[in-house]
N, C-alpha and C positions, 0 to 999 in steps of 0.2 A: 792349075787352080790354086789360088792362095788359101791360107788358112781361114780367112773370113768367108770366102765363097764355099769352102768345105763345110763350115759351120752352118751357113744358110741352107745348103742342100740337105744336110743331116736333119736340121730343124724341120724343114718342109716335109721330109720323108716321115719323120716321127709324127708330125701333125696329120699327115695323110693317113697314117696307120690308125691314129686315134679317131679321125673322122669316119673311117670305114666302120669301126666298132659303133660309133655314135649313130651312123646311118642304119646299121643293122638293128640296133636297139630301138630306133624310131619305128622301124618296120614292125617289130614285135610289140612295142608298148605305146607307140605314138609319143607325143611330148608329155607324158604323164608327170614329168618333173615340174611342169608348170604350177602344180599345186604346192610345191615346197615354199614355205615361208623362209625368210632369211636365216633364222636361227637353225632351222632343220637342215638347210643346205650347208651351213657352217659345220654342223655336227656330222654330216655325211663326209665332208672333206676331212674332218678330224679323225673319224674311224679309219679312213683309208690311209692317212699318214701314220696313225698309231700302229696300224697293221704292218706297214713297211718297217717302222722302227722295231717292232717286236720281232719280225723276221730277221732283221739285221743283227739283233742281239742274240736271239735263240738259234739262228742258223738252221732252222727247221720249220717246214710248213706241214701242218697236219691236214689241211684241206686241199693240198695239191697245187694251189696257185702260188706263183712266186711274186717277187717284188715288181717286176716290170709291168704286169697288168694293173697293179695298183697305181703306179705312176701314170699309166694311161688313163685310169679312172680319175685321177686328180686333174689331168689336163681337161678331160671332158666335163667334170663337175665345175672346174674353174670357169670354163666357157659358159656353162649353164648359169653360173653365178652372175656373170656379166650380163647375160640375157635377162635374168630375173631382176637385176638392178635397174635395167632400162625399162622393162615392161611391167614390173611389179608381179606379185604372185597372183594366181587365178584360182577360182574354186573348181574349175573344170579345165579340161584340155581345150584351149581356145586358139591354138594355131595349128596349121597343118604341117606335115612333114617337110614340104618344100620351104615354107617360111622358116621353120626351125633350122634347116640346113643353110639357108641363106644367112640367117643370123649367126650361126656357127662359123661360117666362112668369114664373115666380116670381123668377128672378134678374134678368130685365129690369125687373120692378116694383121690386125692391130697388135697382137702379141708378138708376131714375127717382127714387125717394124720396131717395137720397143726393144726386143732382144738385139736387133741390129745396132740400134743407137747405144744401148748399154754395152754391148760387146765391143764396139769401137772404143768407148771410153775406158772400159776395164781391160781391154787388150787380151781377150781370151782367158782371163783369170779362171773362169769356171773349169777349164780343162785341167788345172792343177789341183782342183778340189776333190775330196772324197765324196762318193755317193751318199754316205751317211751324213755329210754336212748339208747336202740338199734336203735330206729328210728333216734335219733339225731346223733348217731355215724355213721350210714349209710349215712345220709345226709352230714356229715363232710367228709366221704370218697369220696362221689360223688363230692363234691366241690374240694377236692384235685385232683381227676382225671381231672376235668375241667382245673385246673391250670396247671397240667402236660401237658395236650393236648395243651394248649395255649403256653407253653414253647416250645414244640416240633414243633408247627406251625411256631414259630419264629426261629427255628433251634437251640434252646438251649436244654440242658438237665437239669435234676434235680441236685442240688448241693449235697445234703446229703440224700434225701428222698428215700423211697421205690418206686418202679415203679407202673404202673397202675395195673399190675397183682396182686401185693400184696394187693392193695386196693380192687380189685374184690374178692379176697379170703376172706378178712375181711367182705365185704358186705354179701357174701354167709353165712359165719359163724354167723354173727349177726342176719341175717334173719332166719336161722335155730333155733337159740336160741329163737327168738321171737315166732316162731311156737311152740316150745316145751313149753315155758311159757304160751302161750295162751291155749294150751291143758290142762295145770294143773289147769286152772281156772274153 
């Protein structure tokens, strides 16, 4: 197995782990996240990423959960973000669990395909990065999403930047890389 095949397999395993959590939460809460407006979803991503950064700096968790579950949450909320971009937010839960999982799977495949293309061009550069760099890049992507949301609220669009969807995809991929790197420790 070459290094690219190894990365693909590790990525797929990480996504499968995230999907399992997503499916279990669907069982418990249904697709309650359908009511999240864009800014609320961005804030949810923000608090997860800030918690990772806090734990990286403080080296202590007082609630017992570590960094890896937060990276998993970033993957799942990133996919939720992509679903919300496509469907818009709702006032009630308007999709069943099967549709939610189908949408999840579609966007997870799209994230995998993007990772494969970028990984080819960047030649596995992510393996030489520190986990803390993924955190900082995720926080940067979230800040960009906030700025794009502000532009959209003012009726403006981006001048040259990628859209919110591209930032969600990058958040998903960096979070998966974080999961993989933490497994290697």
